[in-house]
Legacy VTK file of the C-alpha trace (Angstrom):
# vtk DataFile Version 3.0
C-alpha trace
ASCII
DATASET POLYDATA
POINTS 93 float
0.000 0.000 0.000
1.532 3.267 -1.120
0.653 6.589 0.480
1.024 9.885 -1.352
2.187 13.050 0.369
-0.135 15.953 -0.380
0.374 19.597 0.481
-3.164 20.759 1.199
-2.202 24.350 2.067
1.044 26.081 2.989
1.109 24.420 6.419
-1.475 21.595 6.107
-0.240 18.238 4.810
-1.483 14.675 4.469
-0.530 11.178 3.524
-3.401 9.737 1.510
-4.387 6.445 -0.059
-6.649 6.612 -3.101
-8.098 4.071 -5.499
-9.735 5.113 -8.762
-9.727 8.749 -7.653
-11.518 8.032 -4.374
-9.804 8.761 -1.066
-9.960 5.667 1.138
-7.563 6.670 3.915
-5.636 9.688 5.168
-3.672 11.121 8.041
-3.367 14.897 8.205
-1.328 17.406 10.135
-0.592 21.081 10.535
3.092 21.896 10.189
4.087 24.241 13.014
7.806 24.872 12.583
9.542 21.596 13.375
6.356 20.052 14.818
3.757 18.002 12.960
0.467 18.572 14.806
-1.366 15.339 13.957
-5.022 16.337 13.752
-6.976 13.734 11.770
-6.938 10.074 10.740
-9.544 8.540 8.449
-9.931 5.001 7.087
-12.829 3.966 4.859
-15.097 1.147 5.998
-13.728 -0.862 3.041
-10.272 -0.904 4.657
-11.135 -1.122 8.352
-9.545 -3.910 10.339
-6.507 -4.119 8.040
-4.134 -1.970 10.081
-4.275 0.915 7.609
-4.426 3.635 10.283
-1.255 2.241 11.867
0.440 2.102 8.460
-0.484 5.751 7.894
0.875 6.724 11.307
4.040 4.715 10.693
4.560 6.518 7.376
4.014 9.907 9.032
6.468 8.958 11.805
9.052 7.942 9.192
8.509 11.298 7.479
9.068 13.044 10.820
12.296 11.094 11.335
13.507 11.855 7.801
13.010 15.579 8.408
14.021 15.803 12.100
10.454 16.766 13.068
8.530 15.986 16.234
4.876 14.947 16.323
2.187 16.347 18.598
-0.795 14.026 19.022
-4.172 15.788 18.739
-6.158 13.197 16.776
-7.663 10.583 19.112
-6.155 7.704 17.110
-2.645 9.167 17.321
-3.063 9.924 21.038
-4.056 6.294 21.679
-1.249 4.911 19.487
1.349 7.045 21.288
0.070 5.800 24.668
0.057 2.122 23.619
3.458 1.912 21.954
6.962 3.167 22.609
7.758 2.870 18.880
7.054 6.573 18.474
8.936 7.851 21.526
11.696 9.356 19.356
9.229 11.570 17.464
6.787 12.452 20.246
6.859 16.042 21.355
LINES 1 94
93 0 1 2 3 4 5 6 7 8 9 10 11 12 13 14 15 16 17 18 19 20 21 22 23 24 25 26 27 28 29 30 31 32 33 34 35 36 37 38 39 40 41 42 43 44 45 46 47 48 49 50 51 52 53 54 55 56 57 58 59 60 61 62 63 64 65 66 67 68 69 70 71 72 73 74 75 76 77 78 79 80 81 82 83 84 85 86 87 88 89 90 91 92
């Protein structure tokens, strides 16, 4: 599954997964300096239960690592994932 980076506005970005022009999954954030403020995660009913939200978060965390960014969890999914796993400790703000 390949996620595309989209620049929604000057400081709003997303990793998205689309099929046939339809958005099936996304994770979005506001870029605030060196901090990615993770504000939304969406996965279509068609993809639920397949770990897609975690894959999106993992891709966003890799992007943060590649760019020496930190991540601030605002979205409830990201908050829960940060609490459950220490895999993101290096990028948590």
